[in-house]
Backbone bond lengths (Angstrom), bond angles and torsions (degrees), N, CA, C in turn:
res aa  C-N    CA-C-N  psi(-1)  N-CA   C-N-CA  omega(-1)  CA-C   N-CA-C  phi
1 X - - - 1.499 - - 1.694 106.05 -
2 X 1.272 111.58 130.93 1.467 116.67 176.74 1.300 110.38 -77.65
3 X 1.527 117.69 135.14 1.381 119.35 173.10 1.606 113.19 -80.51
4 X 1.382 111.02 135.88 1.504 125.55 178.00 1.537 108.43 -87.01
5 X 1.343 112.44 126.18 1.482 117.04 171.05 1.553 105.42 -100.75
6 X 1.310 113.42 142.38 1.393 121.22 -176.70 1.485 113.23 -100.89
7 X 1.402 114.55 -6.44 1.438 119.52 173.93 1.543 111.65 -163.89
8 X 1.254 114.64 166.11 1.464 119.04 -179.47 1.543 109.68 -62.90
9 X 1.256 121.62 -41.36 1.478 128.46 174.07 1.608 107.78 -47.11
10 X 1.267 114.23 -43.05 1.538 113.24 -172.60 1.513 106.74 -79.53
11 X 1.438 120.63 -28.17 1.286 125.07 -170.24 1.489 114.48 -78.67
12 X 1.453 112.66 -41.66 1.352 119.48 -170.86 1.619 115.64 -51.43
13 X 1.478 115.32 -47.22 1.406 117.88 -176.83 1.522 108.22 -56.22
14 X 1.427 119.00 -44.87 1.286 125.66 174.16 1.471 115.93 -52.55
15 X 1.242 118.08 -43.19 1.512 130.06 177.97 1.562 104.68 -55.31
16 X 1.316 112.79 -57.77 1.430 116.54 -178.52 1.443 117.88 -56.97
17 X 1.324 113.64 -36.19 1.580 117.67 178.03 1.322 108.71 -69.80
18 X 1.260 127.82 -17.80 1.603 129.02 172.73 1.491 110.32 -81.96
19 X 1.348 120.39 -0.43 1.577 123.03 -179.12 1.518 108.01 -129.56
20 X 1.246 114.83 58.37 1.452 119.12 176.87 1.585 112.24 -82.35
21 X 1.390 117.53 -31.63 1.397 124.82 -172.23 1.499 107.70 -75.97
22 X 1.321 118.73 126.74 1.489 122.43 177.98 1.497 115.63 -55.04
23 X 1.297 113.92 -42.61 1.563 116.94 -173.79 1.493 106.76 -72.94
24 X 1.384 121.71 -36.40 1.480 125.34 173.19 1.532 111.18 -59.22
25 X 1.404 118.02 -46.35 1.592 119.26 176.58 1.521 104.73 -65.14
26 X 1.364 121.58 -45.58 1.499 116.22 -179.21 1.494 116.56 -56.40
27 X 1.282 111.33 -37.41 1.560 115.34 179.46 1.399 110.84 -72.36
28 X 1.269 122.99 -26.36 1.483 122.83 175.42 1.567 103.51 -74.05
29 X 1.216 118.36 -44.97 1.602 120.14 177.89 1.511 110.80 -57.10
30 X 1.247 117.01 -46.60 1.536 118.69 179.16 1.541 110.62 -64.93
31 X 1.330 118.38 -44.05 1.438 116.01 179.41 1.558 112.89 -67.15
32 X 1.274 117.84 -36.09 1.508 120.48 178.06 1.564 108.52 -68.77
33 X 1.278 119.18 -37.23 1.451 121.25 176.75 1.528 114.06 -64.27
34 X 1.379 111.68 -44.24 1.520 122.41 176.28 1.490 107.37 -58.08
35 X 1.394 116.24 -44.30 1.547 118.95 -176.61 1.575 106.27 -63.83
36 X 1.231 124.39 -35.96 1.387 128.79 -177.90 1.514 108.71 -69.26
37 X 1.384 115.73 -46.74 1.429 121.56 175.33 1.447 118.19 -60.12
38 X 1.403 111.66 -39.59 1.445 119.28 179.43 1.539 108.89 -69.58
39 X 1.388 117.36 -40.77 1.359 118.55 177.77 1.486 117.59 -62.06
40 X 1.473 114.11 -31.41 1.412 116.71 175.62 1.504 109.13 -74.19
41 X 1.316 123.86 -28.24 1.387 125.24 177.89 1.603 108.61 -69.79
42 X 1.250 115.51 -44.60 1.419 115.79 175.56 1.429 114.55 -60.71
43 X 1.311 121.06 -44.72 1.404 120.81 176.43 1.515 119.17 -66.96
44 X 1.316 116.23 -25.47 1.376 120.26 172.80 1.364 115.35 -83.56
45 X 1.452 123.18 -35.24 1.478 124.46 -178.12 1.576 106.90 -87.88
46 X 1.269 119.67 -30.38 1.469 117.87 -171.44 1.511 112.13 87.16
47 X 1.301 120.15 3.16 1.450 127.01 -173.81 1.543 105.19 -82.89
48 X 1.320 117.33 79.38 1.491 121.71 -172.32 1.474 114.90 -68.93
49 X 1.411 118.66 -23.37 1.363 120.31 171.97 1.520 116.85 -53.49
50 X 1.278 111.13 -34.22 1.576 115.36 177.43 1.462 117.24 -61.68
51 X 1.411 117.78 -13.56 1.504 119.83 172.48 1.440 107.64 -61.83
52 X 1.241 124.82 -20.88 1.403 123.89 -177.48 1.646 111.27 -66.64
53 X 1.315 111.64 -24.24 1.474 120.24 -178.56 1.497 113.48 -80.22
54 X 1.381 116.65 -14.42 1.526 117.38 -177.42 1.523 113.36 -55.29
55 X 1.414 113.15 -54.94 1.347 114.07 -175.41 1.637 115.59 -64.96
56 X 1.329 116.74 -32.09 1.461 123.66 176.49 1.509 105.35 -60.25
57 X 1.345 118.39 -53.00 1.373 123.58 -176.45 1.650 114.75 -59.70
58 X 1.330 112.64 -49.81 1.363 121.03 -178.65 1.536 111.86 -67.19
59 X 1.275 116.76 -58.24 1.423 119.21 -178.46 1.591 115.09 -72.30
60 X 1.324 113.87 -25.91 1.458 112.95 176.84 1.586 116.54 -66.81
61 X 1.342 113.77 -39.44 1.473 117.97 171.64 1.538 109.74 -62.44
62 X 1.315 115.83 -51.75 1.464 118.39 -171.96 1.464 111.22 -66.70
63 X 1.279 120.75 -35.37 1.477 120.62 -175.83 1.573 111.21 -79.32
64 X 1.361 114.01 -27.91 1.505 119.43 173.58 1.588 101.01 -60.98
65 X 1.263 117.39 -48.89 1.546 118.47 -173.59 1.535 112.70 -66.31
66 X 1.251 117.57 -28.85 1.456 122.55 176.78 1.573 110.31 -71.42
67 X 1.351 111.24 -56.38 1.435 115.38 -176.05 1.491 115.45 -74.01
68 X 1.277 123.21 -29.07 1.309 116.82 -175.86 1.664 115.49 -101.97
69 X 1.333 111.93 -33.63 1.373 112.80 -175.70 1.715 112.00 -109.67
70 X 1.265 114.95 -41.86 1.484 115.83 175.51 1.533 114.58 -79.04
71 X 1.262 116.52 -19.57 1.410 127.10 177.19 1.607 115.02 54.04
72 X 1.390 111.31 44.99 1.401 117.86 -173.91 1.522 106.98 -137.67
73 X 1.241 124.74 170.88 1.444 126.45 173.23 1.362 114.74 -97.11
74 X 1.441 113.17 124.17 1.412 114.22 -176.38 1.557 116.18 -56.93
75 X 1.460 111.78 142.45 1.382 118.41 -174.79 1.446 114.04 -76.64
76 X 1.362 116.13 2.66 1.479 124.67 168.02 1.422 122.61 -63.14
77 X 1.380 109.10 -28.78 1.499 118.66 176.91 1.520 116.26 -69.90
78 X 1.464 113.78 -27.32 1.436 119.05 -176.75 1.658 108.60 -102.35
79 X 1.349 113.14 -41.56 1.437 121.79 -173.62 1.567 110.52 -123.56
80 X 1.326 119.90 72.55 1.489 118.11 -167.46 1.508 109.86 -72.06
81 X 1.428 125.53 -26.11 1.395 118.28 179.77 1.437 110.84 -88.99
82 X 1.417 118.39 -38.40 1.510 117.93 173.05 1.505 112.56 -54.52
83 X 1.350 111.18 -43.23 1.468 115.99 -173.41 1.516 111.44 -72.37
84 X 1.236 119.45 -24.62 1.534 124.26 174.08 1.443 107.27 -64.09
85 X 1.450 112.23 -60.78 1.441 123.58 179.02 1.423 114.59 -51.97
86 X 1.316 122.50 -42.29 1.556 133.89 -176.32 1.469 102.54 -68.23
87 X 1.223 122.01 -46.33 1.476 124.40 -178.98 1.556 108.15 -52.24
88 X 1.352 112.65 -59.44 1.551 114.27 177.71 1.520 116.57 -58.06
89 X 1.292 113.45 -40.51 1.558 114.34 176.51 1.489 109.05 -62.63
90 X 1.328 119.87 -47.51 1.480 120.39 176.87 1.559 111.03 -57.63
91 X 1.283 115.71 -38.61 1.584 117.52 -176.57 1.528 109.65 -68.76
92 X 1.239 116.02 -44.62 1.510 119.87 -177.35 1.559 109.58 -73.81
93 X 1.439 114.84 -33.30 1.471 109.23 177.17 1.503 107.28 -74.76
94 X 1.220 127.17 -28.13 1.487 124.28 171.56 1.492 113.55 -59.24
95 X 1.351 112.32 -50.53 1.483 118.60 176.57 1.617 112.78 -56.29
96 X 1.234 114.94 -35.78 1.494 116.66 176.16 1.578 113.63 -85.92
97 X 1.292 113.15 0.39 1.476 123.85 172.46 1.654 104.47 70.60
98 X 1.240 118.64 32.60 1.451 127.36 174.73 1.484 113.77 -80.65
99 X 1.382 117.94 -32.02 1.465 127.28 170.44 1.616 107.65 -128.44
100 X 1.243 111.01 162.65 1.418 120.47 -179.62 1.636 109.81 -63.67
101 X 1.343 112.48 134.71 1.490 119.04 175.43 1.440 107.91 -74.12
């Protein structure tokens, strides 16, 4: 049975528990950084079709981390919006050194 979370505050500790492997977290950070970089390229160049690459870049790195290194199923499949938000919260917390890189 899948646990149901009633709020993001309930979900986020679970999300972090699914990211214990250092390589998995690093791949998330790489993917998120590349998403920001690609978004900047799109905004600068006006090549709006490149926006289609953002999910591939972001999720590609993250899912590689989960399937190969963390050996778990990404929370994205059950909680897509909470997972997307949690990924960015984790990313910026790592940048601010609030959690381990």
